[in-house]
C-alpha distance (Angstrom), angle and dihedral (degrees) to the residues before:
residue distance angle dihedral
M1 . . .
Q2 3.70 . .
L3 3.80 126.2 .
A4 3.72 117.3 -135.8
E5 3.76 113.7 -117.4
S6 3.74 117.7 -145.2
G7 3.75 95.7 -163.2
S8 3.81 97.7 -87.2
S9 3.72 126.0 106.3
G10 3.81 93.8 -126.7
R11 3.81 98.0 -99.4
R12 3.76 119.1 112.0
A13 3.77 120.2 -148.0
I14 3.80 113.3 -115.2
S15 3.78 112.5 -125.1
L16 3.80 115.5 -136.2
T17 3.80 94.4 -166.4
P18 3.85 96.4 95.3
L19 3.81 90.6 47.9
I20 3.82 91.7 51.0
D21 3.82 89.9 47.8
V22 3.80 91.3 53.7
V23 3.81 91.9 47.7
F24 3.81 91.8 51.1
I25 3.81 91.8 47.5
L26 3.82 90.2 51.9
L27 3.80 90.6 47.2
L28 3.79 90.8 50.5
F29 3.82 91.6 47.9
F30 3.79 94.0 52.4
M31 3.80 92.9 43.8
L32 3.81 92.0 53.5
S33 3.79 97.1 41.8
T34 3.82 97.7 47.7
Q35 3.79 118.7 97.3
F36 3.78 118.2 -150.4
S37 3.80 97.8 -177.9
Q38 3.78 122.0 107.5
Q39 3.77 117.8 -113.2
Q40 3.79 114.2 -124.1
A41 3.76 121.2 -146.9
M42 3.76 128.4 -156.8
Q43 3.80 119.2 -144.6
L44 3.81 111.2 -127.2
T45 3.77 127.0 177.9
V46 3.78 117.5 -151.6
P47 3.80 114.1 -150.9
S48 3.78 115.7 -125.7
E49 3.80 121.8 -134.4
A50 3.80 94.9 -134.6
G51 3.76 119.5 67.8
T52 3.78 98.3 20.3
A53 3.76 120.1 135.3
P54 3.80 121.6 -128.3
A55 3.79 113.5 -83.7
E56 3.82 93.1 -119.3
D57 3.81 93.4 62.5
I58 3.80 95.9 55.8
T59 3.79 123.3 71.4
V60 3.79 108.5 -136.7
L61 3.79 131.6 171.0
K62 3.80 105.4 -133.4
L63 3.79 118.9 -153.1
R64 3.80 124.9 179.1
L65 3.80 122.2 -153.5
S66 3.78 110.0 -150.7
V67 3.78 128.0 -155.8
D68 3.81 93.0 -104.7
G69 3.82 90.1 60.0
N70 3.80 98.0 -106.4
I71 3.79 122.3 127.1
I72 3.78 117.9 -130.2
L73 3.80 115.9 -153.8
Q74 3.82 127.7 -150.2
D75 3.79 91.6 -92.2
K76 3.84 89.8 55.4
E77 3.80 91.9 -106.7
S78 3.80 112.9 146.8
I79 3.81 119.9 -144.4
L80 3.78 136.3 172.0
P81 3.83 117.8 -105.4
A82 3.82 91.1 -118.2
L83 3.84 89.8 61.0
L84 3.79 94.2 46.4
A85 3.81 97.3 96.1
S86 3.81 92.8 50.9
H87 3.82 97.2 48.9
T88 3.81 114.1 113.8
S89 3.81 97.8 -130.5
V90 3.81 91.7 49.9
L91 3.81 91.8 46.5
S92 3.80 92.0 50.2
A93 3.82 91.5 47.5
I94 3.80 90.8 51.0
S95 3.81 93.4 47.3
Q96 3.82 91.5 49.4
A97 3.84 92.3 44.7
V98 3.81 91.8 -120.4
P99 3.82 113.7 166.4
I100 3.80 114.9 -111.9
Q101 3.79 120.0 -139.0
L102 3.79 113.4 -155.8
D103 3.80 113.9 -161.9
A104 3.78 117.6 -167.1
D105 3.77 130.9 -165.7
D106 3.79 116.4 -120.9
E107 3.79 92.9 -109.9
V108 3.83 94.6 54.1
S109 3.78 111.5 115.9
L110 3.77 121.7 -122.9
Q111 3.81 89.7 -119.9
Q112 3.82 91.4 59.1
L113 3.79 90.8 48.2
I114 3.79 93.5 50.4
L115 3.81 91.0 46.0
V116 3.81 91.7 56.2
T117 3.81 94.1 44.6
D118 3.82 89.6 49.5
L119 3.81 90.2 51.0
L120 3.80 90.5 50.5
E121 3.80 91.4 47.5
Q122 3.81 91.8 49.9
A123 3.80 89.3 50.4
G124 3.81 88.9 56.3
A125 3.80 102.9 -102.1
G126 3.78 110.4 164.9
T127 3.79 104.4 -161.4
V128 3.80 124.0 24.0
K129 3.80 116.7 179.2
L130 3.79 117.8 -162.6
T131 3.79 121.5 -148.1
A132 3.78 133.7 167.8
L133 3.78 124.7 -133.0
R134 3.80 115.2 -133.2
């Protein structure tokens, strides 16, 4: 029994096109999924239960961040975050190195909270304590 020869020696050439396609797809995937931006961290201090003084002994400037984005001061005065650094009570607290307590409603977004803490930090506030109202 004789096999018919079609002019080839029986070896098929291996095509590299599918391999190159897979390599380019992997390259594209890693290029699109890689992040080159630097992560920024925010320094937060968590108060401990032991060793804290009673709240009446410490002078603290209390600010409340409402859901609508306004800041409510201790005397129930409402101001915009952009005017926070120029308000007299905030300026006097910063100059006297009084800690600032920032209370936030539950519905306040993290972006609003970070915006206000950044504004306080740029104004020169030393200690900003974050709390949540329940």
